[in-house]
C-alpha positions as CSV (number, residue, x, y, z in Angstrom):
1,M,-40.9,71.3,-28.5
2,R,-39.5,68.1,-29.9
3,S,-38.9,69.8,-33.3
4,F,-37.0,72.6,-31.6
5,W,-34.9,70.1,-29.6
6,F,-34.1,68.2,-32.8
7,V,-33.1,71.4,-34.7
8,A,-30.9,72.4,-31.7
9,K,-29.4,68.9,-31.6
10,C,-28.6,69.1,-35.4
11,A,-27.1,72.5,-35.0
12,L,-25.0,71.3,-32.1
13,I,-23.7,68.3,-34.2
14,I,-23.0,70.6,-37.2
15,C,-21.3,73.2,-35.0
16,T,-19.2,70.5,-33.2
17,L,-18.1,69.0,-36.6
18,R,-17.1,72.4,-37.8
19,L,-15.0,73.0,-34.7
20,I,-13.3,69.7,-35.3
21,D,-13.0,70.6,-39.0
22,G,-11.3,73.9,-38.3
23,A,-8.5,72.7,-36.0
24,K,-5.0,74.0,-36.8
25,G,-3.2,72.8,-39.9
26,Q,-4.4,69.2,-40.2
27,R,-4.3,67.3,-43.4
28,Q,-7.4,67.1,-45.6
29,C,-9.8,64.3,-44.5
30,S,-10.1,61.2,-46.8
31,E,-13.0,58.7,-46.9
32,N,-11.1,56.5,-44.5
33,D,-11.0,59.2,-41.8
34,Y,-14.8,59.3,-41.1
35,Y,-18.0,57.3,-41.3
36,Y,-21.6,58.3,-41.7
37,E,-24.5,58.2,-39.1
38,Y,-28.0,59.5,-39.1
39,T,-29.4,61.8,-36.5
40,E,-32.5,60.8,-34.6
41,C,-35.8,61.4,-36.4
42,D,-37.9,64.4,-35.5
43,S,-41.7,64.7,-35.3
44,T,-41.9,65.3,-39.1
45,G,-40.1,62.1,-39.9
46,S,-36.9,63.8,-41.0
47,R,-33.2,63.1,-40.2
48,W,-29.8,64.2,-41.3
49,R,-26.7,62.3,-42.5
50,V,-23.6,63.5,-40.8
51,A,-19.9,62.5,-41.1
52,I,-18.4,61.3,-37.8
53,P,-14.5,61.4,-37.6
54,Q,-12.8,58.2,-36.7
55,S,-10.3,60.2,-34.7
56,P,-11.5,63.7,-33.8
57,G,-9.1,66.4,-34.7
58,A,-6.9,64.2,-36.9
59,C,-7.9,65.9,-40.2
60,T,-9.8,68.8,-41.7
61,G,-12.5,69.1,-44.4
62,L,-15.3,66.8,-43.2
63,P,-18.3,66.6,-45.6
64,E,-21.2,68.9,-44.8
65,P,-24.4,67.3,-43.2
66,V,-27.1,66.6,-45.8
67,R,-30.7,65.7,-45.4
68,G,-31.1,61.9,-45.0
69,T,-33.6,59.4,-46.2
70,E,-37.1,59.4,-44.7
71,C,-37.4,57.6,-41.4
72,T,-39.8,55.1,-42.9
73,F,-37.3,54.2,-45.6
74,S,-36.2,50.5,-45.7
75,C,-34.2,48.1,-47.9
76,K,-35.3,44.8,-49.3
77,A,-33.8,41.5,-48.1
78,G,-30.4,41.0,-49.6
79,E,-29.7,44.7,-49.7
80,F,-28.0,47.2,-47.4
81,L,-28.1,51.0,-47.3
82,E,-24.9,52.5,-48.8
83,M,-24.6,55.6,-46.7
84,L,-22.6,57.7,-49.2
85,S,-25.3,57.5,-51.9
86,Q,-28.1,56.8,-49.4
87,E,-29.4,54.1,-51.7
88,C,-30.0,50.4,-51.3
89,T,-27.3,48.2,-52.8
90,H,-27.1,44.4,-53.3
91,S,-25.4,42.9,-50.3
92,L,-22.9,40.0,-50.2
93,A,-24.2,36.7,-48.9
94,T,-25.1,36.5,-45.2
95,S,-24.9,33.6,-42.8
96,L,-26.0,32.9,-39.3
97,E,-22.9,32.3,-37.2
98,N,-23.1,31.5,-33.5
99,S,-20.7,30.1,-31.0
100,P,-20.9,26.3,-30.4
101,P,-22.5,25.1,-27.1
102,G,-20.5,24.1,-24.1
103,D,-19.6,20.7,-22.8
104,E,-22.4,18.2,-22.4
105,K,-24.0,18.1,-18.9
106,L,-26.9,16.2,-17.5
107,T,-29.1,19.3,-17.4
108,C,-31.0,21.5,-19.8
109,N,-28.1,24.0,-19.7
110,S,-26.4,22.0,-22.5
111,S,-29.5,22.0,-24.7
112,S,-29.4,24.6,-27.4
113,W,-29.8,25.4,-31.1
114,V,-26.5,24.6,-32.8
115,P,-25.1,26.1,-36.0
116,Q,-24.4,23.4,-38.6
117,G,-23.0,24.9,-41.8
118,N,-25.8,26.9,-43.4
119,Y,-28.6,25.8,-41.1
120,L,-29.4,25.7,-37.3
121,E,-30.2,22.4,-35.6
122,S,-32.4,22.2,-32.5
123,N,-32.0,20.1,-29.4
124,R,-33.2,16.5,-29.6
125,D,-34.1,15.9,-25.9
126,E,-37.0,16.6,-23.6
127,C,-35.8,20.1,-22.7
128,T,-37.7,23.1,-23.8
129,V,-35.3,25.4,-25.8
130,S,-36.1,28.7,-27.5
131,L,-34.2,30.5,-30.3
132,I,-35.0,34.2,-29.8
133,Y,-34.4,37.2,-32.1
134,A,-35.7,40.7,-31.5
135,V,-36.1,43.1,-34.5
136,H,-37.5,46.7,-34.7
137,L,-39.5,47.3,-37.9
138,K,-40.0,50.8,-39.4
139,K,-43.0,49.6,-41.4
140,R,-45.2,46.5,-41.7
141,G,-43.2,43.6,-43.0
142,S,-42.8,39.8,-42.8
143,I,-40.5,37.0,-41.8
144,S,-40.0,33.8,-43.8
145,F,-37.8,30.8,-43.1
146,D,-37.3,27.2,-44.3
147,Y,-37.5,24.3,-41.9
148,Q,-37.4,20.6,-41.5
149,Y,-39.6,19.1,-38.8
150,P,-39.5,15.3,-39.3
151,D,-40.2,13.9,-35.7
152,S,-43.4,14.2,-33.7
153,N,-41.5,13.3,-30.6
154,L,-40.5,17.0,-30.5
155,L,-43.0,19.9,-30.3
156,F,-42.1,22.8,-32.6
157,E,-43.8,26.2,-32.4
158,F,-43.1,29.7,-33.8
159,F,-44.7,32.8,-32.3
160,I,-44.1,36.5,-31.9
161,Q,-44.3,38.8,-28.9
162,N,-44.2,42.6,-28.6
163,D,-41.8,44.6,-26.3
164,Q,-44.3,44.1,-23.4
165,C,-43.8,40.3,-23.6
166,Q,-47.4,39.9,-25.0
167,E,-48.0,37.4,-27.7
168,M,-49.0,39.2,-30.8
169,D,-51.6,36.7,-32.0
170,P,-52.0,33.8,-29.6
171,S,-54.9,32.3,-31.6
172,A,-52.9,32.1,-34.9
173,D,-53.1,28.7,-36.6
174,T,-49.6,29.3,-37.8
175,K,-48.1,28.9,-34.4
176,W,-47.6,25.2,-34.5
177,L,-45.5,24.0,-37.4
178,K,-46.5,21.0,-39.5
179,L,-44.4,17.9,-39.8
180,T,-42.3,17.5,-42.9
181,N,-41.3,14.5,-44.9
182,H,-37.8,13.3,-44.3
183,G,-35.3,15.5,-46.1
184,D,-37.9,17.9,-47.4
185,W,-37.7,21.6,-46.6
186,E,-40.9,23.6,-46.0
187,N,-41.3,27.4,-46.1
188,H,-43.1,29.3,-43.4
189,T,-44.1,33.0,-43.8
190,V,-45.7,35.3,-41.2
191,S,-46.7,39.0,-41.4
192,L,-45.0,41.4,-38.9
193,K,-46.3,44.6,-37.5
194,S,-44.3,47.8,-37.3
195,G,-42.4,48.3,-34.1
196,T,-40.7,45.8,-31.9
197,N,-41.2,42.1,-32.8
198,I,-39.6,39.4,-30.6
199,L,-39.4,36.1,-32.6
200,Y,-39.5,32.7,-30.9
201,W,-38.7,29.3,-32.3
202,R,-39.3,26.9,-29.5
203,T,-38.8,23.1,-29.3
204,G,-39.3,20.5,-26.6
205,G,-39.7,16.8,-26.1
206,V,-43.2,15.3,-25.9
207,L,-42.0,12.5,-23.6
208,M,-39.5,12.6,-20.8
209,R,-36.2,10.9,-21.7
210,S,-37.0,11.3,-25.4
211,K,-33.3,11.7,-26.3
212,G,-32.5,10.7,-29.9
213,A,-35.4,12.4,-31.5
214,K,-34.6,13.9,-34.9
215,P,-33.9,17.6,-34.5
216,V,-35.7,20.5,-36.2
217,L,-33.6,22.3,-38.8
218,L,-33.8,26.1,-39.7
219,K,-32.3,28.0,-42.6
220,N,-32.9,31.0,-44.9
221,I,-34.4,33.3,-42.3
222,Q,-35.4,36.6,-44.0
223,I,-37.0,39.6,-42.5
224,E,-38.7,42.5,-44.4
225,G,-39.5,45.9,-43.0
226,V,-36.3,46.8,-41.1
227,A,-34.9,50.3,-41.7
228,Y,-31.6,49.3,-43.3
229,T,-28.5,47.2,-42.9
230,S,-25.3,49.2,-42.9
231,E,-22.9,46.5,-43.9
232,C,-22.6,43.1,-45.6
233,F,-21.5,39.9,-43.8
234,P,-19.1,37.6,-45.7
235,C,-19.8,33.9,-45.9
236,I,-18.3,31.8,-43.1
237,P,-15.6,29.2,-44.0
238,G,-17.2,26.1,-45.6
239,T,-19.8,28.2,-47.4
240,F,-19.9,30.4,-50.5
241,S,-22.1,32.7,-52.6
242,R,-21.3,33.5,-56.2
243,V,-24.3,35.8,-56.7
244,P,-24.2,39.5,-55.5
245,G,-27.3,40.4,-53.4
246,S,-27.7,36.9,-52.0
247,T,-29.3,36.5,-48.6
248,T,-27.8,33.2,-47.8
249,C,-24.6,31.2,-48.3
250,D,-24.5,27.7,-49.7
251,P,-22.4,24.9,-48.2
252,C,-19.4,23.7,-50.2
253,P,-20.1,20.4,-52.0
254,Q,-18.4,17.2,-50.8
255,N,-14.6,17.1,-51.4
256,T,-14.4,20.9,-51.7
257,Y,-13.6,23.7,-49.2
258,S,-13.7,27.4,-48.8
259,G,-12.2,30.2,-46.6
260,H,-13.8,33.4,-45.2
261,G,-16.0,35.3,-47.7
262,A,-15.7,32.9,-50.6
263,S,-17.5,33.2,-53.9
264,S,-16.6,29.6,-54.9
265,C,-15.2,26.4,-53.4
266,T,-11.8,24.9,-54.1
267,P,-11.5,21.1,-54.9
268,C,-9.5,18.9,-52.6
269,N,-6.9,16.5,-54.0
270,T,-9.2,13.5,-53.8
271,T,-6.2,11.1,-54.3
272,T,-5.0,11.8,-50.8
273,Q,-7.6,14.1,-49.3
274,Y,-11.3,14.4,-48.6
275,A,-13.8,16.9,-47.2
276,A,-17.4,16.5,-46.0
277,E,-20.1,18.9,-47.3
278,G,-19.6,22.4,-45.8
279,S,-15.9,22.0,-44.9
280,A,-13.5,24.8,-44.3
281,L,-10.5,22.6,-45.2
282,C,-9.4,19.3,-46.7
283,K,-8.4,16.4,-44.4
284,D,-5.7,13.8,-45.3
285,K,-6.9,10.3,-45.9
286,L,-5.5,7.8,-43.4
287,P,-4.6,4.2,-44.1
288,C,-7.7,2.0,-44.3
289,S,-8.6,0.2,-41.1
290,R,-11.4,-2.2,-40.0
291,K,-13.7,0.7,-39.2
292,D,-13.7,1.7,-42.8
293,Y,-15.6,-1.4,-44.1
294,F,-18.7,-3.4,-43.1
295,Q,-20.1,-6.9,-43.7
296,F,-23.5,-8.2,-44.6
297,H,-25.2,-11.4,-45.6
298,T,-26.5,-11.7,-49.1
299,A,-30.1,-12.6,-49.7
300,C,-30.9,-16.3,-50.0
301,D,-30.3,-17.6,-53.5
302,P,-32.5,-20.1,-55.3
303,E,-30.4,-22.9,-53.8
304,G,-31.2,-21.6,-50.3
305,K,-27.6,-20.4,-49.6
306,T,-26.1,-17.1,-48.5
307,Q,-22.6,-15.7,-47.9
308,I,-20.9,-12.8,-46.1
309,I,-19.8,-9.9,-48.3
310,Y,-17.5,-7.0,-47.3
311,K,-17.8,-3.5,-48.6
312,W,-16.1,-0.1,-48.0
313,I,-18.2,2.5,-46.3
314,E,-19.2,5.2,-48.8
315,P,-17.8,7.7,-49.4
316,Q,-14.5,5.9,-49.0
317,I,-12.1,8.3,-47.1
318,C,-9.2,5.9,-46.5
319,L,-6.1,4.9,-48.5
320,E,-5.7,1.3,-49.8
321,G,-2.3,-0.3,-50.6
322,V,-0.2,1.8,-48.3
323,T,1.9,0.8,-45.3
324,G,-0.4,-0.2,-42.4
325,A,-3.5,-0.2,-44.5
326,E,-6.1,-3.0,-44.0
327,S,-7.3,-4.8,-47.1
328,L,-10.9,-5.6,-47.8
329,P,-11.5,-9.2,-46.7
330,P,-12.6,-11.7,-49.3
331,S,-16.2,-12.8,-49.4
332,G,-17.2,-15.8,-47.2
333,E,-18.1,-19.2,-48.3
334,R,-21.7,-19.9,-49.4
335,E,-23.6,-21.4,-46.5
336,P,-27.2,-22.6,-46.0
337,C,-29.6,-19.9,-45.1
338,P,-30.8,-20.0,-41.4
339,P,-34.3,-21.4,-40.9
340,L,-37.1,-18.9,-40.8
């Protein structure tokens, strides 16, 4: 019965398209006048690719429906399904892009994962916060991601549920992520079953009032086993990718910037401008002020004396020798070291 319903549905789609196609005296359709979609799969695992008009009745001569790829067909990470040829093609770089959180409040409502250039940053307080992503896989696949987890004052776990909210493997030893050394990225890979997988990255403070803990960082999240991706996503401003088929975007280096969908970064005029890593624009350097330098005592020399030294904060992002600019104070006089 299902096969009959599928054939009837296909026939209805084809008939409807031909009715649209045969409308009176319209111009010939071009590729910009329609887009492709697949019909639902029947019990034999077959489907059809059909052309859907952008504006029904606006033109004539839509392409005939053709048999589509098998329903179990999927593309690799970094590729998308080009519907015209029905073949996987290298995609442009992709990037996670979310909206920034709202104003800070004294509740867990303000605790969230926050996008920071090409990575996501977790909360750093005692609130329990989950980053959740649901994906439907056509075949067995996997998920891999890079993470930094430098602070044991936060708990960090990754687990998977099905569409019935049941944890897929509650006894897995991969659920709790291992601590990483400061600045080091570790990779974590887990197998996924076909069907619906709901992915959870969950963080929470070990102790109450543990604000100030170093956050967990996530990047390069890749999922294998999805049917196909129908489009590419350009790099967001401040990032770039020069390699076709990339699955991530790299942040622009310091003192460079980029716009939307960039394949390279543009240098700032470092004489009068600066930019932090991952910047979407260059900022003008302001005249140097007292907040642009710091002081410190030198170590005691063999004569038991020390002195105050002033240095500019690096990287220096202010202008010296212009109107209103502070000069770096001279070093202090050598003084006896304080008693131990």
